[in-house]
N, C-alpha and C positions, 0 to 999 in steps of 0.2 A: 551751477555752471561755474567753471573756473578756467583760467588760462593755463595751459600746460605747454610742455616742450618735449619733443622726442627727436633725438639725434640732431639737436640744434634747430629744429623746425617747430615753429609755434602752431598751436591748434587750440580749439575750444573743446573742453570736456563737459559733456552734459550727462548728469546722472539722476536717476530717481532715488529718492531717499525713503527709508522705511523706519518704523519705530522698532527698536531693539527690545529684548527681554527686560533690560534695565529701565525702559521708558524713554531713553534718549533716541535721537534721530541719527541714523547712520546711512552712508551711501550704500546702495544695493549694487554689489559687484557684478551681478548678472544682468543688470539693466543700465547700460551706459552707452554713450555714443560720442564719437570724436568727429569734429568738423574742422577741416582745414580752413585757414584764414581766407584763401581764395574762393572757398565755397560759401562763405558767409553771405555775400549778396544774393545768391540763389536761394539760400535758406530763408533769408529775410523776405524775399519776394514770395516764396511759397507760403510762409506764415501769413503775410498780408493777404494773399488770395484766400487762404483758409478762413481768416477773419471775415472777409467780405462774404464768403459763402455761408458762414455761420450766422452772420447778421441777416442775410436774405432768408435763411431757413427759419430763424426766429420770427422775422416779420410775417412770413407765410403761416407759421404755426399760430401766431396771435390772431391773424385774420381768420383762420379756420376755427379757432376757439370762439371768436366773437360771433360767427355765423351759426354756431350750434345752439340749440335751445338749452336753457338752464337745466342742470340735473335736478331730479326730484328731491324734495325735502327728505331727510332721513326718516325712516319709519313709515313712509307713505307709499302705497302701491300706485303705480301708474297704470291706468286702464286704457285700453284702446277703445274709443267710442264705437268702432265698428263691431265690437264683440258684445256690446250691451244689448239687453233685450229691448224690444219696442216699448214705448211708454204706456200706450193704451191698447193692450192686447196685441193685435196684429198690425196696428198702425205705427209707422215709423215717426219719430219725433221730428217736428219742424218748428224751429224757434220763431218763425215768421207767421205761422198760422194762428188764428184766434184760439184762445183757450176754450175747450168744450167742457161743459159741466154735465 
């Protein structure tokens, strides 16, 4: 960002920078934007709103991640218990029933 002037009128020049072949950083002439001084309050309000939305999005994402089960350990298969064969022939496993010998 830098302060510039055109025909005696000040403005803010915003540019993206990219690394050149020499390893140095140079402004990208194809990616720039000019903001008139009178437009700065609206731009600031829009950026503040974007920050609020980003914060809400991050908070929502963290809540979603916290409610998900932990991923399986690397190298271990996760099996769906419904696909396992019954423990004793045709009887389904019941952890609350007495062990039969």
